[in-house]
N, C-alpha and C positions, 0 to 999 in steps of 0.2 A: 520512484526519484522526483522532486515537484519538477513540473514542466507542461510547455501547453504547445504542440505542434499545429503552427496558421494552416489557413486554407480551407476551412471549415466554415467560414463564411458568417460567423456571429457582429452584429453591431453592437447589442448593447454594451456601456460601459457599467461602472459600479454606479449604484442606486444612491451613492452620498461619498463626494472625492473625498472630503475629510475623514469620514469615518472608515471608506477603506485604505486608507494609507496607513491609518493610525493600525488597522488590522493586520496591514503587510508589517509593520514594525512589531507590533504585539506579538503576534506569531511566530516573527525571526528571535527575538527575547524568549520565547518558549522552547523551541528549539534548540537555539544555543543551553540552555540551560537542562535542559531534559535528556539532552544526547550524550550517547556515553562516553567518557572524557579520555582521550589519549592517554592520560598519566597517569590509570588503573595500571597501564601494561606497561608502563617503562622497565619492572624488575623480570617480566614476561621474555616483551623482545628486544626492549633495550632500547636507549635514547637515539640511537643510528638508525637502527631499522625505521621508529619513527617519525624521525626527520623525511627520511626517504620517503615515506607514503604520504606524509603532510605535502611535501614538493610534487608530488605525484596529481595530489587533488590538485594544488593551486594551478597545476599547467592544463587538469581536464577544466578547472573554473573558467579559465581561459578561452579556453577552444569551446565552450559551453554560450558564452557569451560572445562570440565572432558568427555563430549560427546562424547566418538571415532566415532561416526558417525558425527560431525561438521568437514568441510574442514575449515582451516582460510583462504586461498587465495578465497574462494567461500564466505565464511563471508565478506571478507574483500570489495569484488565486489558488494555484497549486501548494503556495507555504501556508495559507491559511487555510486551507484541505488539510495538511497534513500535519498542522498545531492542533487544530480541531478533533480531528481524528482522536489523535495522540493521547488528549488529554480525556475522551468520551472514554477510549478502551480504557487509560490505565483507573478512570472513576468507575469502571463500571457500568456507565450509564444506557453506553450502547448494547452490550452484549458483557454480561456478567460469567463468571468462573474462568478468566483468565488472567493472565500477568502481560504486559505489556512493558517491552523494550524500545527507545529510540535508538536507533546506531546512529554511530556518529557518521559525518562527511564522508570519511573513507568508503564506508561499505555501500555509502546511499550515492556515489559518483561510482566508483569500481564497479560495485555487486548491485545496481539500483536496486536496494531495499531499503524502504521506509520505515517499515515497523515488525517487531519480532513478537509475535503472539504466543504465549507456551498455555497451553488448552489444562487446566489444574483440576485433577479429579476431586470433586468435592468432601470423599470420604475420608484418600488417603494423603489428600494436598498434594500429591505428585504431579509428576508433567505426566499426560495420559498421550499428551502428541502436539507437535508446532511446525509454526508455518510462518512466512514473511510474506508481507504485503508491498506492494508498488503500487504507490497511488499519486493519481495525477488529476488534473482535470482538462476538458475537452468543452467546444463548439458546439453548434447549431448541427453539423454535417452530422453523417451515418458510419463515417470512416475516421480513423485516425491513424495516420503512419507512426506515428512514436508507439500507439499500442500497439497496432500491427507488428512492428518490431521487437518491441518486449515477447509478445506472443512467438515468435517465429525462432526469438532464442532459447525461451523454454524447448519448443519442438525440438530443437536441434540438440540441448543438452542434456533431455532423456534419450533420444537417439541416441546418443554415447552412452548412456547411461549414467548419466551424471545429474546432482540436479546444485541449486546454489549454494554459496556458500557464506557466511558470516566470520571476518577476521577478529573486530574487534568486539568481541561480546564474554560476558564473564558473569557465571550463575554464583553470585555471593554462598547459596546454599548447599549447592554440590559441589561449587570450584570449577565447573566448566570452562575451558575456554575455549572460544571459537568453535561455529557449527559445520560441518561440512554436510552437503546431501539435504536444505533443509529446501523444501517444496515450495513456491510461491507461488500467488496469486499476483494480479493486478486487480484493481478497484479504479472507478470515474468516478465523477460526479459534474454535472453541467456548469458553467458559468454562473448561471443564473444561481443554482440553488448554494453558491459558495457564499456569493453576494448575499442574499439571504439570510446565510447563517452568519454571515459576519456582521451584518445589521442587527440581528440578536444578539450575537458575542457582545458588541459596542455599548449596546444597549443593559448590556449587563443581564438579559432577561437569559437565564441559563435554566428554566422551566422547559420556553421554549425550543431551543435546544435540544435538552435530554430528550424531549417526546419529538424530536424532528425526523418524519418517516422517512431520510436517507440513509435511517441504518436498517431499516429491511430490504432497501435495495442493496446495498453491499453485501446483506446475508444471500441475497437471493442471486447478485454476482458468485459470490465466491461460490455457493451449492452451484449453479450453471458450469465454472471453469471446472472446480474438483472432479463433478461426475463426468465429463465429457474427458478431461485430459488422465485421468484414471483409467478410463476405457482405452482411450490411447496409449499409454504406458500399459497395460495388457496385451492390447494386441502386439507390441515392437517387443514381447518380452520382457518387459522389465516390473515384472511382480514387485518387484520391495518398493519400485517409485509407486506402482498403482496402488499397493496398501496405502503408504503416506497420505495420499489423495483422497482415497476411500474413507481414512480418517478422517479429514478435515468436512469430507461432504455429510458423514452421519452425524457430527458434532453439528454443522451449521443449519441442517435439516430441524434437529431438536431445537437448537435454538430460535430461528425463523416462527415456528409451530408455539414456542415461547412467548416471544413478541408481537405476533398477530393478534394474539389475545388478547393485548390488553392497550393498542394502539392501533391506530391507521395505519393502512399500507396501499394507499393509494396516491402517491408522489408519482408525480411524471416527470423524471429527470432523462434525460437524453445519454448519460453516462453508461449506463444499462444496455440498451441498444446498440452503441458502438463497441461495448465490450463482447456482446454478443455474436456483431459482424465480424470479430477480427478471431475467433474461436475457429473458423475453417481447416487450418491446418490440421485440427484435430480429430476434426470428423470424418468418418470412413463414409468414404466413398463407395455407392453402390454401383453396379453396373448389371445390366440386363440383357 
């Protein structure tokens, strides 16, 4: 879910306020266009159920706006990040061999899911694994209360033997509706990186975006999380969950090796440090 929680002490704003506002509007348009539409599910869930879900989301949005700790500028950065991430995954620029789906606002606000990634087997063209992404932006600090809460939610779900779910998901090829127990990872990017990406986006420098090393850090974040969380699930006797995260880990390691062979990987973004620091609930505490 897009958003930025204040308290990390960043001072910088957009490199260009005009292009930033244009980027926010373009990102909103892309998210609206690419998100799974409610209308596809009218015959499945019924109009009354969908109306209730829309009303629930409207209420959550209102609560979100009233939140005193939410920074509007950071939230807009998150919107840009969300749109760019989806387009790069959909087009296969940042990682190939996947099918990316942009969930609608219900699964964003209720389940905290910004992207669904299906890992497609290159030979069979079938799904090998699937996972969800919760993406957001961070400031300059080493901790972020929003990310910590998201990690705590994943931790508690695993202890209860469950994972995230998506209601409004429809696989046209298989007819699958909704997803239960989908593993989720949280990815983060610093606002300075999003500012830079937005400038390239507004200047239509797509080659710069396609080659941006943030993609390397995203894969590194996925690897670190899936490795640590799979071990945590195994220690808590949740082998089925552990196996799902191991599949993500193996895939991401392979993709990272492919990407680092052809592009630079020295980007210094604060998002990865924040993610690493928020993984403490999953780490084994050794006592002597």
